[in-house]
C-alpha positions in Angstrom: 9.5 131.6 147.3 11.7 129.2 145.4 14.8 130.1 147.6 12.7 129.4 150.7 11.6 126.0 149.3 12.9 122.7 150.7 10.2 120.3 149.5 12.2 119.5 146.3 15.1 118.0 148.3 15.5 114.3 148.9 13.8 113.2 152.1 12.0 116.5 152.7 8.2 116.4 152.7 5.6 119.0 153.5 5.8 118.3 157.3 9.5 118.7 157.4 9.5 121.8 155.3 6.9 123.4 157.6 9.0 122.3 160.6 12.0 124.2 159.2 9.9 127.3 158.5 8.4 127.2 162.0 12.0 127.1 163.4 12.8 130.3 161.6 14.6 128.7 158.6 13.5 131.2 155.9 16.0 130.5 153.2 18.6 128.0 152.0 21.3 130.1 153.6 19.5 130.0 157.0 19.5 126.2 156.9 23.3 126.0 156.8 23.5 127.1 160.4 20.5 125.0 161.5 21.4 121.5 160.2 20.6 120.0 163.6 16.9 120.4 162.8 17.1 117.4 160.6 18.2 113.8 161.5 21.9 113.2 160.9 21.2 110.6 158.3 19.5 113.2 156.0 21.9 116.1 156.4 24.3 115.0 153.7 21.6 114.5 151.1 20.0 117.9 152.0 23.3 119.7 151.9 24.1 118.3 148.5 20.6 119.1 147.3 20.9 122.7 148.5 24.3 123.2 146.8 22.7 121.9 143.5 19.7 124.2 144.0 21.9 127.3 144.4 23.9 126.3 141.3 20.8 125.6 139.2 19.0 128.8 140.3 22.1 130.8 139.4 22.1 129.1 136.0 18.4 129.9 135.5 17.5 126.3 135.2 13.7 126.2 135.6 13.5 122.7 134.1 15.7 121.3 137.0 13.3 122.8 139.6 10.2 121.6 137.7 11.5 118.1 137.7 12.4 118.3 141.4 9.2 119.9 142.7 5.9 118.1 143.3 3.5 119.0 140.4 1.1 120.7 142.9 3.9 123.1 144.0 4.8 124.3 140.5 3.4 127.7 141.4 6.6 128.4 143.3 8.5 128.7 140.1 6.8 132.1 139.5 8.9 133.8 142.1 12.1 133.5 140.0 11.0 132.7 136.5 7.9 134.8 135.9 10.0 137.3 133.8 10.8 134.4 131.4 7.3 133.0 131.2 5.3 132.3 128.1 1.5 132.5 128.6 0.1 130.2 125.9 -3.3 129.2 124.6 -4.5 127.5 121.5 -7.7 127.3 119.4 -8.6 124.2 117.4 -11.2 123.1 114.9 -12.9 121.1 117.7 -12.2 117.8 119.5 -11.3 114.5 118.1 -8.6 112.9 116.0 -9.2 114.9 112.9 -9.1 118.3 114.7 -6.1 120.6 114.3 -4.8 123.9 115.8 -6.2 127.0 114.1 -4.4 129.6 116.2 -1.9 130.0 119.0 -1.5 133.0 121.2 1.7 133.7 123.1 2.1 136.5 125.6 5.4 137.4 127.3 4.0 139.9 129.8 4.5 142.8 127.4 3.6 141.8 123.9 1.1 139.3 122.5 1.9 137.3 119.4 -0.4 135.1 117.3 0.2 132.2 115.0 -2.3 131.0 112.4 -2.8 127.7 110.7 -1.7 128.0 107.1 0.0 131.3 107.7 2.8 131.3 110.3 1.9 128.5 112.8 5.4 126.9 112.5 7.0 130.2 113.7 5.8 129.4 117.2 8.3 126.5 117.4 11.2 129.0 117.1 9.7 131.7 119.4 8.8 129.4 122.3 12.5 128.5 122.7 13.2 131.9 124.2 11.2 131.0 127.4 11.9 128.9 130.4 8.4 128.7 132.0 5.1 127.8 130.4 1.9 129.1 131.9 -1.5 127.8 130.7 -5.0 127.1 131.9 -5.7 123.4 131.5 -2.7 123.2 129.2 -1.2 120.0 130.6 -4.3 118.0 129.4 -5.1 120.1 126.3 -2.8 122.8 124.8 0.6 121.3 125.5 0.2 117.8 124.2 -1.6 119.1 121.0 1.1 121.6 120.3 3.9 119.1 120.8 2.1 116.5 118.6 1.3 118.8 115.7 4.4 120.9 115.7 6.7 118.1 116.7 8.4 120.2 119.4 9.2 119.9 123.1 7.7 122.7 125.2 9.3 123.9 128.4 8.8 121.2 131.1 8.6 123.9 133.7 4.8 124.4 133.4 2.3 126.0 135.7 -1.2 124.8 134.8 -3.4 127.4 136.5 -6.5 125.3 136.4 -5.2 123.1 139.1 -3.5 125.8 141.2 -6.6 128.1 141.1 -8.8 125.2 142.2 -6.6 124.7 145.2 -7.2 128.3 146.3 -10.9 128.1 145.8 -11.3 129.4 142.2 -13.2 126.7 140.4 -14.6 126.4 136.9 -13.3 127.3 133.5 -11.0 130.2 132.5 -13.9 132.6 131.9 -15.5 131.7 135.2 -12.2 132.3 137.1 -11.8 135.7 135.3 -15.3 136.7 136.3 -14.6 135.8 140.0 -11.6 138.1 139.9 -13.7 140.8 138.0 -11.6 140.6 134.8 -13.6 142.1 132.0 -13.5 140.8 128.4 -15.7 143.6 127.1 -17.1 142.9 123.6 -15.8 139.3 123.8 -17.9 138.5 126.9 -19.9 135.4 126.2 -17.6 134.2 123.4 -16.2 130.7 124.2 -14.2 127.9 122.7 -17.2 126.6 120.7 -17.7 130.0 119.2 -14.0 130.1 118.3 -14.6 127.0 116.2 -17.4 128.8 114.4 -15.2 131.8 113.8 -12.6 129.6 112.1 -15.2 127.9 110.0 -16.6 131.3 109.0 -13.1 132.4 108.0 -12.3 129.2 106.0 -15.6 129.2 104.1 -16.0 132.9 103.4 -12.5 134.3 103.7 -13.9 137.1 105.9 -10.9 138.8 107.5 -13.1 140.0 110.4 -13.7 136.4 111.4 -10.0 135.7 111.7 -9.4 139.0 113.5 -12.2 138.2 116.0 -10.8 134.7 116.5 -7.3 136.1 117.2 -8.7 138.8 119.5 -10.5 136.0 121.5 -7.3 133.8 121.5 -5.2 136.7 122.8 -7.8 137.5 125.5 -7.3 134.0 126.8 -3.6 134.7 127.5 -3.8 138.3 128.7 -5.7 137.2 131.8 -3.2 134.5 132.7 -0.6 136.7 134.4 -3.3 138.1 136.7 -4.5 134.6 137.5 -1.0 133.5 138.2 -0.3 136.3 140.6 -3.6 135.8 142.4 -2.9 132.1 142.8 0.7 132.7 143.8 -0.2 135.2 146.5 -3.0 133.0 147.8 -0.7 130.1 148.1 1.9 132.3 149.7 -0.6 133.4 152.3 -0.6 129.9 153.7 3.2 130.1 154.4 5.2 132.4 156.8 6.1 134.5 153.8 2.8 136.2 153.0 4.5 139.6 152.9 6.6 138.7 149.9 3.5 139.0 147.6 4.0 139.5 143.8 2.7 142.8 142.5 -0.4 142.9 140.2 0.9 142.8 136.6 0.1 145.7 134.2 -2.8 145.1 131.8 -1.7 143.7 128.5 -2.7 145.2 125.1 -4.7 143.1 122.6 -3.3 143.7 119.1 -6.4 142.3 117.5 -10.0 143.7 117.5 -13.2 141.7 117.7 -16.1 142.6 115.4 -19.2 142.9 117.6 -21.5 142.9 114.5 -20.0 139.7 113.3 -20.3 138.1 116.7 -24.0 139.1 116.8 -24.7 137.7 113.3 -23.1 134.4 114.1 -24.9 134.1 117.4 -28.2 134.7 115.6 -27.3 132.2 112.9 -26.5 129.5 115.3 -29.0 130.3 118.0 -26.4 131.1 120.6 -28.1 134.0 122.3 -28.3 133.2 126.0 -25.5 130.6 125.7 
């Protein structure tokens, strides 16, 4: 979709882009023989913008496109940069100025990695450098600024926040709600939420029970394993509103969670804190 995109060019808005598509301009190359579709005053700017686009795409410069595209159109980045995407989610001790990250999960589409406060959290700063595209759910408001503040790093500016993209295609609510609407199953972690993740960390800190940490990490990874499925769904739904609906992305393969939740521990904590039915 990115190579069919014109909305990132100077002087090109949604109406102009759709006009080009309707006229049969399905790619940057197509436009070169149809320059008359735009006013003469804009042609030079658009031609230079397309030359820069081809150069930046060949260089794999996701950041350049992220800065050029309207934020609402960030989903288009998936067509060329999904193979270099990092799906990221964090857990914290809660909200407020004194809270801190307890765990980070990073999924690259094949393998999930976890980073734990006091163990290997700082290693995330090195590993994230290998990726060009960041994919989160509500990460622009929550995960990304917290990571950048605590680890003192700069995350990829090419960022697809699925909360907003999914809302635009009719999937509303939190991450778990969106998963349920797409029939994605969390099995033994069904019903475990961010508040429960805080309790799991507290249990681990106060008792040293490795099952509490293992369950927390299993939950954290479950948050990122669903993101490729949600991204593909959102991308294909957005694509359906263009003339290029046939160029759908295939459904990604299910990811493997390297951590295992302890259902007995989950049951005990729910009973202790009166969370049955939550």
